[in-house]
C-alpha positions as CSV (number, residue, x, y, z in Angstrom):
1,M,-9.4,25.7,8.0
2,M,-10.1,22.8,5.7
3,K,-7.3,20.4,5.1
4,K,-6.4,19.6,1.6
5,R,-7.2,15.9,0.8
6,V,-4.1,14.1,-0.4
7,H,-4.7,11.3,-2.9
8,I,-2.7,8.1,-2.2
9,A,-2.4,5.0,-4.4
10,A,-1.2,1.8,-2.8
11,G,-0.4,-1.6,-4.1
12,I,-1.2,-4.8,-2.2
13,I,1.5,-6.9,-3.7
14,L,0.5,-10.6,-3.6
15,S,2.7,-13.6,-4.0
16,A,2.0,-16.0,-6.9
17,D,-0.2,-18.2,-4.8
18,Q,-1.9,-15.1,-3.2
19,Q,-1.1,-16.5,0.3
20,E,1.4,-13.7,1.1
21,V,1.6,-9.9,0.9
22,F,4.7,-7.7,0.5
23,L,4.9,-5.1,3.3
24,T,7.2,-2.2,3.9
25,R,7.8,-0.3,7.1
26,R,7.6,3.5,7.2
27,E,10.8,5.3,8.4
28,A,10.6,6.4,12.0
29,K,10.8,10.1,11.1
30,A,8.1,9.8,8.4
31,Y,4.4,10.6,8.9
32,Q,2.9,7.6,10.7
33,G,6.5,6.4,11.1
34,G,7.3,2.9,12.3
35,F,4.0,1.4,11.0
36,W,3.9,-1.3,8.3
37,E,2.2,-0.4,5.0
38,F,1.4,-1.4,1.5
39,A,3.8,0.4,-0.8
40,G,2.6,3.3,-2.7
41,G,2.5,7.1,-2.6
42,K,0.9,10.3,-3.8
43,V,-1.0,10.5,-7.0
44,E,0.6,13.4,-9.0
45,Q,-1.3,16.0,-11.0
46,G,-2.6,14.6,-14.3
47,E,-1.9,11.0,-13.2
48,S,-4.5,8.3,-12.6
49,A,-4.4,6.2,-9.4
50,E,-3.4,3.2,-11.5
51,Q,-0.5,5.1,-13.1
52,A,0.6,6.4,-9.7
53,V,0.7,2.9,-8.1
54,V,2.6,1.5,-11.0
55,R,5.2,4.4,-10.8
56,E,5.4,4.3,-7.0
57,L,6.0,0.5,-6.9
58,E,8.8,0.8,-9.4
59,E,10.4,3.6,-7.4
60,E,9.8,2.1,-3.9
61,V,10.1,-1.6,-4.3
62,G,11.7,-2.1,-7.7
63,I,9.0,-4.1,-9.5
64,Q,7.2,-3.6,-12.8
65,V,3.5,-4.2,-12.4
66,T,2.0,-6.3,-15.2
67,A,-1.5,-7.0,-13.6
68,L,-3.5,-5.1,-11.1
69,M,-7.1,-4.5,-10.1
70,P,-8.9,-2.0,-7.9
71,F,-9.5,-3.4,-4.5
72,Y,-10.6,-0.8,-2.0
73,A,-11.1,3.0,-1.9
74,L,-11.6,5.1,1.2
75,E,-11.2,8.5,2.8
76,H,-9.6,8.8,6.2
77,D,-9.1,11.9,8.3
78,Y,-6.3,12.1,10.8
79,P,-6.2,15.1,13.2
80,D,-3.6,16.8,11.0
81,K,-4.1,15.2,7.6
82,A,-7.0,14.3,5.2
83,L,-6.3,11.4,2.9
84,K,-8.0,9.6,0.0
85,F,-6.8,6.1,-0.7
86,D,-7.1,3.8,-3.7
87,F,-5.8,0.3,-2.9
88,F,-5.0,-2.1,-5.8
89,L,-4.3,-5.8,-5.8
90,V,-1.1,-6.4,-7.6
91,T,-1.3,-10.0,-8.9
92,E,1.5,-10.1,-11.5
93,F,4.8,-8.2,-11.7
94,D,8.3,-8.5,-13.0
95,G,11.2,-8.4,-10.6
96,H,11.5,-9.2,-6.9
97,P,10.2,-6.5,-4.5
98,F,12.7,-5.2,-2.0
99,G,13.2,-2.0,0.0
100,K,14.7,0.1,-2.8
101,E,14.8,3.2,-0.6
102,G,16.4,1.2,2.3
103,Q,13.2,0.6,4.1
104,E,12.5,-2.5,6.1
105,H,10.3,-5.0,4.2
106,T,8.9,-8.5,4.5
107,W,6.5,-11.0,3.0
108,A,3.6,-11.7,5.4
109,R,0.9,-14.4,5.3
110,V,-2.5,-12.8,4.7
111,E,-3.9,-14.4,7.8
112,A,-1.1,-12.9,9.9
113,L,-1.7,-9.3,8.8
114,R,-3.4,-8.4,12.1
115,D,0.0,-9.1,13.8
116,F,1.5,-6.1,12.2
117,E,1.0,-2.5,13.2
118,F,-0.5,-0.5,10.4
119,P,-1.8,3.1,10.2
120,Q,-5.4,3.4,11.3
121,A,-6.6,4.0,7.7
122,N,-5.4,0.5,6.7
123,H,-7.4,-1.5,9.2
124,V,-10.6,-1.8,7.1
125,V,-8.4,-2.8,4.1
126,I,-6.8,-5.6,6.1
127,E,-10.2,-6.9,7.2
128,A,-11.3,-6.9,3.6
129,L,-8.2,-8.9,2.6
130,L,-8.9,-11.4,5.4
131,Q,-12.5,-11.8,4.2
132,R,-11.4,-12.1,0.6
133,K,-9.2,-15.0,1.6
134,G,-12.1,-16.6,3.4
């Protein structure tokens, strides 16, 4: 049986100097629980990936995105789930991101991202961020 591919939009929230990224940790009971991630969520019917990431970041981390750009798109299949990701660089926003849903969160230096445990699908994105930084 073919798995339905779920479309996810995620925001890579950068600090003003672009040296740090805001991360949240998935709840232990959630799918891929305990891993760190870039905030985001499912793209709803009739919504673009851009609209979804703006909505999700407001809901999850309490910011209003004012500038973003596409960064990385990929498809990743886990044994029990098929996912399609659109990652965006969020370079400007109003508010201060925090764990609006009670989730653990932190700012991490870009070069330290390999020190955090991310879901498998995020590894290529982290490598791309490290290369972008140079």
